C-alpha positions in Angstrom: -39.9 61.1 -13.2 -36.3 61.6 -12.0 -36.1 61.0 -8.2 -32.5 61.7 -7.3 -31.7 59.7 -4.2 -30.4 61.1 -0.9 -31.2 64.8 -1.5 -35.0 65.1 -1.5 -35.9 67.5 1.4 -39.0 65.4 2.3 -36.8 62.4 2.8 -33.9 64.2 4.5 -36.4 65.4 7.1 -37.4 61.9 8.2 -33.7 60.8 8.5 -32.9 63.9 10.5 -35.7 63.2 12.9 -34.2 59.7 13.5 -30.7 61.2 14.0 -32.2 63.7 16.5 -33.4 60.8 18.6 -29.9 59.3 18.6 -28.4 62.6 19.7 -31.0 63.0 22.5 -32.5 66.2 20.9 -36.2 66.7 21.7 -37.7 66.9 18.2 -41.3 65.8 19.2 -42.9 69.2 18.4 -41.2 69.3 15.0 -42.1 65.7 14.2 -45.8 66.5 15.1 -45.8 69.5 12.7 -44.4 67.3 9.9 -46.9 64.5 10.4 -49.8 66.9 10.8 -49.0 68.4 7.5 -49.0 65.0 5.8 -45.3 64.3 5.9 -44.1 60.7 5.9 -41.2 58.8 7.5 -38.0 58.4 5.4 -37.9 55.3 3.3 -36.4 52.4 5.2 -33.9 51.1 2.6 -34.2 53.1 -0.6 -32.5 56.5 -1.2 -35.7 58.3 -2.1 -39.4 57.8 -1.5 -41.5 56.7 -4.5 -43.8 59.7 -4.4 -42.8 63.3 -4.8 -43.9 65.6 -2.1 -46.1 68.7 -2.8 -44.3 72.0 -3.1 -45.7 73.0 0.3 -44.3 69.9 2.0 -40.9 70.3 0.3 -40.7 73.9 1.6 -41.8 72.8 5.0 -39.2 70.1 5.1 -36.4 72.6 4.4 -37.7 74.9 7.2 -37.9 72.0 9.7 -34.5 70.8 8.8 -33.1 74.2 9.9 -35.2 74.1 13.1 -33.8 70.7 13.9 -30.3 71.9 13.4 -30.9 74.6 16.0 -32.0 72.3 18.7 -29.6 71.8 21.6 -27.6 68.6 21.3 -26.9 67.0 24.7 -24.5 64.5 23.2 -22.1 67.1 21.7 -19.8 67.4 24.7 -19.2 63.7 25.0 -19.1 63.2 21.2 -17.1 66.1 19.7 -16.2 66.4 16.1 -13.2 68.8 16.3 -9.9 67.0 16.5 -8.5 68.8 19.5 -11.7 68.1 21.4 -11.6 64.4 20.5 -8.0 64.2 21.6 -8.8 65.8 24.9 -11.5 63.2 25.5 -9.1 60.3 24.8 -6.9 59.6 27.9 -5.0 56.9 26.0 -4.4 58.8 22.8 -1.3 57.1 21.3 1.9 59.0 21.0 3.0 59.8 17.4 5.2 57.1 16.0 6.2 58.0 12.4 8.5 55.3 11.1 9.6 53.6 7.9 7.3 50.8 6.8 8.2 47.2 7.6 10.1 45.0 5.2 8.2 43.7 2.2 5.5 46.2 2.9 4.3 46.4 -0.7 3.3 42.7 -0.5 1.3 43.4 2.7 -0.4 46.4 1.0 -1.3 44.2 -2.0 -2.9 41.7 0.4 -4.9 44.6 2.0 -6.1 45.9 -1.4 -7.1 42.4 -2.5 -8.7 41.8 0.9 -10.7 45.0 0.7 -11.9 44.1 -2.8 -12.8 40.5 -2.0 -14.8 41.4 1.1 -16.6 44.1 -0.8 -17.4 41.8 -3.7 -18.8 39.2 -1.3 -21.2 41.7 0.2 -22.3 43.4 -3.0 -25.2 41.1 -4.1 -26.9 41.1 -0.7 -26.5 44.8 0.1 -29.9 46.3 1.2 -31.4 42.8 1.9 -32.7 42.1 5.4 -30.8 39.7 7.5 -33.5 37.0 7.1 -33.2 37.3 3.3 -29.4 36.9 3.4 -29.6 33.8 5.5 -32.4 32.2 3.5 -30.7 32.8 0.1 -27.4 31.4 1.4 -29.0 28.4 3.0 -30.9 27.6 -0.2 -27.6 27.5 -2.1 -25.9 25.4 0.6 -23.6 28.3 1.6 -24.5 29.1 5.2 -22.5 30.2 7.1 -20.9 31.7 3.9 -17.7 30.1 2.8 -17.6 31.4 -0.8 -19.2 34.1 -3.0 -23.0 34.1 -3.2 -24.6 32.3 -6.0 -28.1 32.0 -7.5 -27.5 28.4 -8.4 -29.9 26.1 -6.7 -32.0 28.9 -5.2 -35.7 28.6 -5.8 -37.3 31.2 -8.0 -39.9 32.1 -5.4 -37.1 32.9 -2.9 -35.3 35.0 -5.4 -38.5 36.9 -6.0 -39.0 37.5 -2.3 -35.4 38.6 -1.7 -34.0 39.9 -5.0 -30.3 40.5 -5.2 -29.0 44.0 -5.3 -30.0 45.0 -8.9 -26.9 47.0 -9.5 -24.6 44.3 -8.4 -25.9 40.9 -9.2 -24.7 40.9 -12.8 -21.1 41.4 -11.7 -20.9 40.0 -8.2 -22.6 36.6 -8.0 -20.0 33.7 -8.2 -21.2 32.7 -11.7 -20.8 36.3 -13.0 -17.6 37.6 -11.5 -15.0 38.7 -14.0 -12.6 41.0 -12.2 -13.5 43.5 -9.5 -16.5 45.7 -10.6 -16.8 49.3 -9.7 -17.9 50.1 -6.1 -17.7 53.2 -3.9 -15.9 51.2 -1.3 -13.0 51.0 -3.8 -13.5 54.3 -5.5 -12.8 56.2 -2.2 -9.4 54.5 -1.5 -8.5 55.5 -5.1 -9.5 59.1 -4.4 -7.5 59.1 -1.1 -4.5 57.8 -3.0 -4.9 60.6 -5.6 -5.2 63.1 -2.7 -1.9 62.1 -1.2 -0.1 62.0 -4.6 -1.3 65.6 -5.3 -1.2 67.2 -1.9 0.9 65.0 0.4 0.2 64.2 4.0 -0.4 67.9 4.9 -3.5 68.0 2.8 -6.5 70.0 4.1 -10.2 69.1 4.0 -10.5 71.7 1.2 -8.0 69.6 -0.8 -10.2 66.6 -0.3 -13.1 68.6 -1.8 -11.0 69.7 -4.7 -10.0 66.2 -5.6 -13.6 65.1 -5.4 -14.8 67.9 -7.7 -12.0 67.2 -10.2 -12.3 63.4 -10.2 -15.5 62.0 -8.7 -18.7 61.9 -10.7 -21.6 63.1 -8.6 -23.6 60.0 -9.5 -21.0 57.9 -7.8 -21.6 59.3 -4.3 -24.4 58.5 -1.9 -25.8 59.5 1.5 -23.6 62.0 3.3 -21.1 62.3 0.4 -23.9 63.3 -2.0 -25.3 65.9 0.4 -21.8 67.3 1.0 -21.2 67.4 -2.8 -24.4 69.3 -3.2 -23.3 71.7 -0.5 -20.0 72.3 -2.2 -21.8 73.2 -5.4 -24.0 75.5 -3.5 -21.0 77.4 -2.3 -20.6 76.1 1.3 -17.1 75.3 2.6 -15.9 72.6 5.0 -16.9 71.9 7.7 -20.3 73.3 7.0 -20.5 70.9 4.1 -20.8 68.1 6.6 -23.6 69.5 8.7 -25.9 71.6 6.5 -29.1 69.7 5.9 -27.1 66.4 6.1 -28.9 63.8 8.2 -26.4 61.2 7.0 -23.4 62.8 8.7 -23.0 59.9 11.2 -23.4 57.1 8.6 -20.7 54.9 7.3 -19.3 56.9 4.4 -16.2 58.4 6.2 -15.2 55.0 7.5 -15.0 53.5 4.0 -12.5 56.2 3.1 -10.2 55.5 6.0 -8.0 52.6 4.7 -5.4 54.6 2.8 -4.8 56.8 5.8 -4.0 53.7 7.9 -2.0 52.0 5.1 0.2 55.0 4.8 0.9 55.2 8.6 2.1 51.7 9.5 2.7 51.7 13.3 1.4 55.2 13.7 -2.3 55.0 14.7 -2.4 58.6 15.9 -1.1 59.9 12.5 -3.6 57.7 10.7 -6.5 58.9 12.8 -5.6 62.6 12.4 -5.3 62.1 8.6 -8.7 60.3 8.5 -10.2 63.1 10.5 -9.2 65.7 7.9 -10.8 63.6 5.2 -14.0 62.8 7.2 -14.6 66.4 8.2 -15.8 67.1 4.6 -18.9 65.0 5.1 -19.3 63.7 8.6 -19.6 64.7 12.3 -19.4 62.9 15.7 -19.9 59.1 15.3 -19.3 59.3 11.6 -15.9 60.9 12.2 -15.1 58.6 15.1 -15.7 55.5 13.0 -13.2 56.7 10.3 -10.6 57.5 13.0 -11.2 54.1 14.6 -10.8 52.2 11.3 -7.7 54.2 10.4 -6.0 53.5 13.7 -6.9 49.7 13.6 -5.5 49.5 10.1 -2.3 51.4 11.0 -1.7 49.0 13.9 -2.4 45.9 11.7 -0.1 47.2 9.0 3.1 46.4 11.0 2.3 42.7 11.1 3.4 42.6 14.8 0.0 42.8 16.6 -2.9 40.4 16.6 -6.4 41.6 15.6 -7.5 42.0 19.2 -4.6 44.4 20.0 -5.4 46.3 16.8 -9.0 46.8 17.8 -8.0 48.0 21.3 -5.7 50.5 19.6 -8.5 51.7 17.5 -10.5 52.5 20.6 -7.7 54.8 21.9 -8.6 57.5 19.3 -12.4 57.4 20.0 -13.9 59.2 23.1 -14.5 56.4 25.5 -18.0 57.8 26.5 -19.2 58.0 22.9 -21.8 55.8 21.4 -19.3 54.3 18.9 -16.9 53.3 21.6 -19.6 51.7 23.7 -21.0 49.8 20.7 -17.6 48.4 19.7 -16.8 47.3 23.3 -20.2 45.6 23.5 -19.7 43.9 20.1 -16.3 42.6 21.1 -17.7 41.2 24.4 -20.4 39.4 22.5 -18.0 37.9 20.1 -15.8 36.7 22.9 -18.8 35.2 24.8 -20.5 33.2 22.0 -19.2 30.4 19.8 -22.1 30.8 17.3 -21.7 34.0 15.3 -25.4 34.1 14.4 -26.1 34.6 18.1 -23.7 37.6 18.1 -25.4 39.0 15.1 -28.9 38.6 16.5 -27.9 40.4 19.7 -26.4 43.2 17.7 -29.5 43.6 15.6 -31.7 43.5 18.7 -29.6 46.3 20.2 -29.1 48.6 17.2 -31.7 48.0 14.5 -34.7 49.6 16.2 -32.9 53.0 16.4 -30.4 53.0 13.6 -30.6 53.1 9.8 -28.8 50.1 8.2 -26.0 52.4 6.9 -25.3 54.2 10.2 -21.7 54.0 11.3 -22.4 52.8 14.9 -23.9 49.4 14.2 -21.8 48.7 11.2 -18.5 49.5 13.0 -19.6 47.3 15.9 -20.5 44.4 13.6 -17.1 44.6 11.8 -15.3 44.6 15.1 -17.3 41.6 16.2 -16.5 39.7 13.0 -12.8 40.4 13.3 -12.8 39.3 16.9 -14.8 36.2 16.4 -12.7 35.0 13.5 -9.5 35.9 15.4 -8.4 37.9 12.4 -8.5 34.9 9.9 -9.2 36.3 6.4 -12.0 34.1 5.2 -13.6 34.0 8.6 -13.5 37.7 9.0 -15.0 38.7 5.6 -17.7 36.0 5.8 -18.8 36.9 9.3 -18.8 40.6 8.5 -21.1 40.1 5.4 -23.3 37.5 7.1 -24.3 40.1 9.7 -26.2 42.1 7.3 -26.6 45.9 7.3 -24.0 47.5 5.0 -22.7 44.2 3.7 -20.2 45.3 1.1 -18.7 48.1 3.2 -18.3 45.8 6.3 -16.8 43.1 4.1 -14.4 45.5 2.6 -13.1 46.9 5.9 -12.8 43.4 7.5 -11.0 42.3 4.4 -8.5 45.2 4.5 -7.6 44.5 8.2 -7.4 40.7 7.8 -5.5 41.1 4.5 -2.9 43.1 6.3 -2.6 40.6 9.1 -2.2 37.8 6.5 0.8 39.6 5.2 1.0 38.8 1.5 -1.3 37.9 -1.5 0.0 34.3 -1.3 -1.4 34.0 2.2 -5.0 34.8 1.0 -7.1 31.8 -0.3 -7.1 31.7 -4.1 -10.9 31.2 -4.2 -11.3 34.8 -3.0 -8.5 36.5 -5.0 -8.4 34.6 -8.3 -11.9 35.8 -9.5 -10.6 39.4 -9.1 -8.2 38.8 -12.0 -5.9 41.6 -10.7 -8.3 44.1 -12.3 -10.4 46.9 -10.8 -13.1 48.7 -12.7 -13.6 52.4 -11.7 -14.7 55.8 -13.0 -12.1 57.5 -10.9 -9.2 59.2 -12.7 -7.1 57.0 -14.9 -7.4 54.0 -12.6 -9.9 51.9 -14.6 -8.5 48.4 -15.2 -5.6 48.9 -12.8 -4.1 45.9 -11.0 -4.0 45.5 -7.3 -0.2 45.0 -7.4 0.2 48.4 -9.1 -2.1 50.0 -6.5 0.1 48.4 -3.7 3.2 50.0 -5.2 1.5 53.4 -5.5 0.4 53.2 -1.9 3.8 52.1 -0.8 5.3 55.2 -2.4 3.0 57.4 -0.3 3.7 55.3 2.8 7.4 55.9 2.4 7.2 59.6 1.5 8.7 61.8 4.3 9.4 58.7 6.4 12.7 58.4 8.2 15.0 55.5 7.6 15.2 53.0 4.7 12.2 52.1 2.7 
């Protein structure tokens, strides 16, 4: 039986009920109807439940999804999705600062691409594992807190059986198996953003994002909000309806992992980076999902100049997020925890106690908070940042990738990154996007540099 993940109505309904609780929408009557009819909660970690629902339950799920969408949302005013409304809620919105990239910027971009890849690769084998499993596997291998890529060497068979590596990733991302950077959506999306800018320039629209996806992105390579939005496009919906129609994943992490190129191509201009990230995110996400992408883009744009430390960059990121939003509150809380505790495990335990009861492990709010905590606690150090981000669990490869991008920029050049992290990448990226398969990170840096210098004043 083919069970396509992230689109089955009976599973979407359970996720939408959880999102309703986060929004403050009263969905109790709808939840009671669903459970009385025999409906189940959404699967905790998998993309689809193991059993197919009856035709009646599937039709009921579609009907209830529409009823949930019609409920008043008390958080909408404080957490808008439209750019003008977001800007109006941000009293410290940064002034536009378009400028030519700094000297030797291609080297800094190569470090960012490498950092993103290494952080992603570190997190790949433990994605979807609970925090306890990650800690036990690493301790058994003598690698806790993590200081290198995960390995199965020395790990007892019974522990591997209890906490199996991510089945899609173990063959290419454990230390003993790495041979270049394997394909991952956390690298596919920056490639798509690069294609977007090459074809449409900085004035691209959200519809242009959709066109590039339909032209270049296999449907099987998208997940959660991106898969639902892809389905909505094929059903004839147009942005921004693609982000909201029967899409309970619209506040998950997918838009954030697409933000890097928007920051990389706006060094020193966090407002421009955030606005560009917004146009990309609007295809698939709303509210916290959009805010997370804008936050990441602004942080990266500030880090790209090489003139600010990580703490200043994180503060800049918050200037493009409504201060009363859940995302802003979660980031501020995470940074405070990281500043208050020497032991990062204590920070992680506090974050999980705060966020795990209410949030799915791929939701943007806890993952953005964890990434901010990791960068803060490591003081922007590359190895410390990626290892802390992955050691915190949740969406390990995505958090490692974002932390690696920021810390790579701050490091400034490939030579400044420890060889134990970059050498296994072999300057080779596997992907199903466009003609990029096998491309080197040095080439990607030069292509990104071209887009960063397009329409910029002054010398490049």
